[in-house]
C-alpha positions in Angstrom: 0.0 0.0 0.0 1.4 3.4 -1.0 0.2 6.7 0.4 0.6 10.2 -1.0 0.2 13.2 1.3 0.1 16.7 0.0 -0.6 20.3 0.8 -3.4 22.2 -1.0 -2.3 25.5 -2.5 -1.9 28.2 0.1 -1.3 25.5 2.8 1.9 24.2 4.2 4.7 24.0 1.7 2.6 24.6 -1.4 2.6 27.8 -3.4 -0.1 30.4 -3.1 -1.5 32.5 -0.2 -4.0 31.2 2.3 -6.0 34.4 2.0 -6.9 33.3 -1.6 -8.1 29.8 -0.5 -11.6 28.7 -1.6 -13.2 25.3 -1.0 -14.2 24.9 -4.7 -10.5 25.2 -5.6 -9.6 22.6 -3.0 -12.0 20.2 -4.5 -10.6 20.9 -8.0 -7.1 20.3 -6.8 -8.2 17.0 -5.3 -9.5 15.9 -8.7 -6.2 16.8 -10.2 -4.4 14.9 -7.5 -6.4 11.7 -8.4 -5.5 12.2 -12.1 -1.8 12.6 -11.2 -1.7 9.6 -9.0 -3.0 7.5 -11.8 0.0 8.5 -13.9 2.5 7.0 -11.5 4.0 3.7 -12.7 3.8 2.0 -9.3 0.1 2.7 -8.8 -2.6 0.2 -9.6 -5.1 2.5 -11.4 -8.0 0.3 -10.3 -7.2 0.6 -6.6 -6.9 4.2 -5.7 -8.5 5.3 -2.5 -9.1 8.6 -0.8 -8.7 9.5 2.9 -9.4 12.9 4.4 -9.9 14.4 7.9 -12.3 17.2 9.0 -12.6 19.7 6.1 -10.3 17.5 4.1 -12.8 14.7 4.4 -15.5 16.9 3.0 -13.3 17.8 0.1 -12.4 14.0 -0.4 -16.1 13.2 -0.5 -16.8 15.8 -3.2 -13.7 14.8 -5.1 -14.9 11.2 -5.1 -18.3 12.4 -6.3 -16.6 14.3 -9.2 -14.3 11.5 -10.3 -16.6 8.6 -9.8 -15.1 5.2 -10.4 -11.7 6.7 -10.7 -11.7 6.2 -6.9 -12.3 2.7 -5.6 -12.6 3.5 -1.9 -13.3 6.5 0.3 -12.6 6.9 4.1 -13.7 10.0 5.9 -12.4 11.0 9.4 -14.6 13.4 11.3 -16.2 15.0 8.2 -16.8 18.7 9.1 -19.6 19.6 6.7 -20.9 21.7 9.6 -18.7 24.6 8.3 -21.3 25.4 5.6 -24.2 25.7 8.0 -22.1 27.7 10.4 -21.2 30.3 7.7 -24.4 30.4 5.8 -26.9 30.1 8.6 -25.1 31.2 11.8 -22.7 33.7 10.2 -19.9 32.2 12.3 -16.9 30.0 11.8 -15.6 27.9 14.7 -17.8 30.0 17.0 -16.4 33.4 15.9 -18.5 35.9 13.9 -17.6 36.3 10.3 -18.6 39.9 10.2 -14.9 40.7 10.6 -14.4 39.7 7.0 -16.3 42.8 5.8 -14.7 45.0 8.4 -11.0 44.1 8.0 -10.9 42.1 4.7 -10.1 38.7 6.2 -11.1 36.2 8.9 -8.6 35.3 11.6 -8.4 31.5 11.2 -5.9 30.2 13.7 -3.6 33.2 13.1 -3.9 32.9 9.3 -5.9 35.3 7.1 -8.9 33.7 5.4 -10.2 35.9 2.6 -13.7 36.9 1.6 -13.6 34.7 -1.5 -13.8 31.6 0.8 -17.0 32.8 2.4 -18.7 33.7 -1.0 -17.7 30.4 -2.4 -19.1 28.4 0.5 -22.6 29.6 -0.5 -22.4 27.9 -3.9 -21.1 24.4 -3.0 -23.4 21.4 -2.8 -21.6 19.1 -0.3 -24.0 16.1 0.0 -25.5 16.1 -3.5 -21.9 16.1 -5.0 -20.7 13.5 -2.6 -23.7 11.2 -3.3 -22.6 10.8 -6.9 -19.9 8.5 -5.7 -21.2 4.9 -5.6 -18.2 3.0 -4.3 -17.3 1.8 -0.8 -17.5 4.5 2.0 -16.1 4.2 5.5 -16.8 7.1 8.0 -15.1 7.2 11.4 -16.4 9.9 13.8 -15.9 10.7 17.5 -19.0 10.7 19.6 -17.5 13.5 21.7 -16.7 15.7 18.6 -18.0 19.2 19.5 -16.4 20.9 16.4 -18.2 18.6 13.8 -21.1 16.9 15.5 -21.6 13.3 14.6 -25.0 14.2 13.0 -23.0 15.5 10.0 -21.5 12.0 9.6 -25.0 10.5 9.9 -26.2 12.9 7.2 -23.6 11.4 4.8 -25.1 7.9 5.6 -28.5 9.2 4.5 -27.2 11.0 1.4 -25.4 8.0 -0.2 -27.3 5.5 -2.3 -25.1 2.6 -1.2 -24.7 1.3 2.4 -22.1 3.3 4.3 -19.9 1.8 7.1 -20.1 4.3 9.9 -18.1 3.8 13.1 -18.8 6.2 16.0 -16.0 6.0 18.6 -17.1 6.8 22.2 -15.1 9.5 23.9 -13.2 10.5 20.8 -13.1 14.3 20.0 -12.4 16.0 16.7 -8.6 15.9 17.1 -8.5 12.2 18.1 -6.3 13.6 20.8 -5.3 10.6 22.9 -3.5 7.4 22.2 -6.4 4.9 22.6 -8.9 6.7 20.3 -6.2 7.4 17.7 -5.2 3.8 17.7 -8.9 2.9 17.1 -9.0 5.4 14.2 -5.9 4.0 12.6 -7.0 0.4 13.1 -10.5 0.9 11.6 -9.0 2.8 8.6 -6.4 0.1 7.9 -9.1 -2.6 8.2 -11.2 -0.9 5.7 -8.5 -0.5 3.1 -7.0 -3.9 3.8 -10.4 -5.6 3.1 -10.9 -3.4 0.0 -7.5 -4.0 -1.6 -6.7 -7.6 -0.7 
């Protein structure tokens, strides 16, 4: 099993500025990543899976919906589709008002400037309808004690997909999987899913 980890543009070591980040562009870059992976000579093009965490798992779900059977398995950790409801309905993000975007031109996201384009873009994305276009195997692992992305958002995925979804809710686990026992459960459940899929 080979794994490829990467930074979206404006994140980590990638080019670009975080202030220009939009979720639609993240999904687009995810589709380009899948296409790139399939060009690698050591990759079995029929066995490419996606794994994401939090907002990354929402992106992974939409990427899978866009590329269809180019992805043969999808695993979502703590999918945080809540961010759209927070922004559109509550005018907040992680509990902080987004009115500051109009006032100062950015939102202070963990000491990084998140620009107004992100908030405009969020209004246009269709998380669950796009994700539901993917018809392959889906595994979702979510913490029962997740206060950032409540488990109800994982359960909404289960309802959205046409195929059966394997949802594991881990008692006591928070959004960060921040202790050894729950993180071990997360890793074990993930490996079990992909091992079974790609035997």
